[in-house]
C-alpha positions in Angstrom: -145.5 -39.2 -189.7 -143.8 -38.8 -186.4 -145.3 -37.5 -183.2 -142.9 -35.5 -181.0 -143.5 -34.2 -177.4 -142.0 -33.9 -174.0 -143.0 -35.6 -170.8 -142.3 -33.9 -167.5 -141.0 -32.5 -165.4 -140.2 -35.8 -163.7 -138.6 -35.5 -160.3 -136.7 -38.0 -158.3 -139.3 -39.3 -155.9 -141.7 -42.2 -155.3 -144.5 -42.6 -157.9 -147.7 -44.3 -156.5 -149.0 -47.4 -158.1 -152.5 -49.0 -157.9 -152.3 -50.0 -154.2 -150.4 -48.9 -151.1 -147.5 -51.0 -150.0 -147.1 -51.5 -146.3 -143.6 -51.4 -144.8 -142.6 -54.2 -142.4 -141.0 -51.9 -139.8 -142.9 -48.6 -140.0 -146.4 -49.4 -141.1 -148.3 -47.3 -143.7 -148.3 -44.0 -141.9 -144.6 -44.1 -141.0 -143.6 -45.1 -144.6 -145.7 -42.3 -146.1 -144.1 -39.7 -143.8 -140.6 -41.1 -144.5 -141.1 -41.0 -148.3 -142.6 -37.5 -148.2 -139.6 -36.2 -146.3 -137.2 -37.9 -148.7 -139.1 -36.5 -151.7 -138.8 -33.0 -150.2 -135.0 -33.3 -149.7 -134.4 -34.1 -153.4 -134.6 -31.4 -156.1 -133.2 -33.2 -159.1 -135.3 -34.2 -162.1 -135.7 -33.6 -165.8 -137.7 -34.3 -168.9 -138.2 -37.2 -171.3 -138.4 -36.2 -175.0 -140.1 -38.7 -177.2 -140.7 -39.4 -180.9 -143.3 -41.9 -181.8 -144.3 -43.4 -185.2 -148.0 -44.5 -184.9 -148.0 -46.5 -188.1 -145.4 -49.0 -186.7 -145.5 -48.2 -183.0 -141.8 -47.6 -182.9 -140.6 -45.1 -180.3 -137.4 -43.1 -179.4 -136.8 -41.3 -176.2 -134.0 -39.2 -174.7 -133.8 -37.8 -171.2 -132.6 -34.2 -170.4 -132.3 -32.3 -167.2 -133.9 -29.2 -168.7 -136.3 -28.3 -171.5 -134.9 -25.6 -173.8 -134.3 -24.9 -177.4 -130.8 -26.4 -177.2 -132.1 -29.7 -175.8 -135.0 -29.8 -178.3 -132.6 -29.3 -181.2 -130.3 -32.0 -179.8 -133.3 -34.4 -179.7 -134.3 -33.5 -183.3 -130.8 -34.4 -184.4 -131.2 -37.8 -182.7 -134.5 -38.3 -184.5 -132.9 -37.4 -187.8 -130.3 -40.2 -187.2 -133.0 -42.6 -186.1 -135.2 -42.2 -189.2 -133.9 -44.2 -192.2 -132.5 -42.2 -195.1 -134.9 -44.0 -197.4 -137.8 -42.0 -195.9 -138.2 -39.0 -198.3 -140.6 -36.9 -196.2 -141.0 -36.6 -192.5 -144.1 -35.0 -191.1 -143.6 -34.1 -187.5 -146.7 -33.4 -185.3 -145.9 -31.1 -182.4 -147.7 -28.9 -179.9 -147.2 -25.1 -179.8 -144.4 -24.9 -177.2 -142.2 -21.9 -177.6 -139.1 -24.0 -178.1 -140.8 -25.8 -181.1 -141.3 -22.5 -182.9 -137.8 -21.0 -182.2 -135.6 -19.6 -185.0 -133.1 -22.4 -184.4 -135.8 -25.0 -185.2 -136.7 -23.1 -188.4 -133.0 -23.2 -189.3 -133.0 -26.9 -188.6 -135.9 -27.4 -191.0 -134.1 -25.5 -193.6 -131.0 -27.6 -193.2 -133.1 -30.8 -193.4 -135.5 -30.3 -196.3 -137.3 -33.6 -195.8 -138.7 -32.4 -192.5 -142.1 -30.6 -192.3 -143.5 -29.5 -189.0 -147.3 -29.7 -188.4 -148.5 -27.8 -185.3 -151.6 -29.1 -183.6 -154.3 -26.6 -182.6 -154.2 -25.2 -179.1 -156.2 -27.2 -176.5 -156.1 -30.3 -178.8 -153.4 -32.5 -177.3 -155.5 -35.6 -178.1 -154.6 -35.1 -181.8 -151.0 -36.0 -181.1 -150.8 -39.7 -180.7 -147.7 -39.6 -178.5 -150.0 -38.4 -175.6 -151.7 -41.8 -175.1 -148.3 -43.5 -175.6 -146.9 -41.4 -172.6 -149.5 -43.1 -170.4 -148.2 -46.5 -171.6 -144.6 -45.4 -170.9 -145.5 -44.1 -167.5 -147.1 -47.5 -166.6 -144.1 -49.4 -167.9 -141.3 -47.3 -166.4 -142.5 -45.1 -163.6 -145.7 -46.1 -162.0 -145.4 -47.8 -158.6 -141.6 -47.2 -158.3 -139.3 -45.3 -156.0 -136.4 -43.5 -157.5 -133.4 -42.2 -155.6 -131.6 -40.6 -158.5 -132.2 -39.2 -162.0 -130.0 -41.9 -163.4 -132.5 -44.5 -162.1 -135.3 -42.7 -164.0 -133.2 -42.6 -167.1 -132.5 -46.3 -166.9 -136.1 -47.2 -166.2 -137.3 -45.2 -169.2 -134.6 -46.7 -171.5 -135.6 -50.3 -170.4 -139.3 -49.5 -170.9 -138.7 -48.1 -174.4 -136.6 -51.2 -175.3 -139.4 -53.4 -174.1 -142.0 -51.4 -176.0 -140.0 -51.5 -179.2 -139.6 -55.3 -178.9 -143.3 -55.7 -178.5 -144.6 -52.8 -180.5 -147.8 -52.6 -182.5 -149.4 -49.9 -184.6 -151.3 -47.2 -182.6 -154.8 -46.5 -183.8 -156.4 -43.1 -183.1 -159.7 -43.2 -181.5 -161.5 -44.8 -178.7 -160.2 -47.9 -176.9 -162.0 -51.0 -178.0 -163.4 -52.8 -175.0 -164.7 -56.3 -174.9 -168.4 -56.5 -175.0 -170.4 -59.6 -174.4 -172.6 -60.4 -177.3 -176.3 -60.4 -176.7 -178.7 -62.9 -178.0 -181.0 -61.5 -180.6 -184.5 -61.0 -179.4 -183.7 -60.4 -175.7 -186.0 -57.4 -175.7 -188.9 -59.3 -177.4 -191.9 -60.4 -175.5 -191.8 -64.0 -174.4 -194.2 -66.4 -176.0 -196.7 -67.9 -173.6 -198.1 -71.3 -174.6 -201.9 -71.2 -175.0 -203.9 -72.7 -172.3 -206.2 -75.1 -174.0 -209.6 -75.9 -173.2 
């Protein structure tokens, strides 16, 4: 099973992190105005296409400057090369984007008989496990950084995916498990009061 989706559009700009960073020369307000003006001056950007195998945690991404049927087919060809030939059947979970249901994609599935496309229901993005992985990728590659060119975004995404694949783990669907402190049994029981003798 492979989860496929697109992240974007991403533009060449600054992406906020958890806290504000003060500039030495301009202060907070001056830096914010300067970055806002620089962000308005740039119009370049693009999309990150991703394939994610939840069972192993392995991921593949490719960056494109547009999202179209042609770029989607190009990405499917990259995924076909990425998946080993020993895999007999590839179930691909995708959303209902128009490019995913184009005639060219149908022809791709006919040319590659081991592929089977499974479309998730509308308004159910949480069923595609690549969606929570996008959050991880954003935190590894984009969050808290300032990009001056699309090539810098591509490089940051490639480094983040390489790091992820080196430290990957299986993704489990469901709620995130949080550490809970264990309670002593009987905390809610009435305390015993020693009898006052007499």
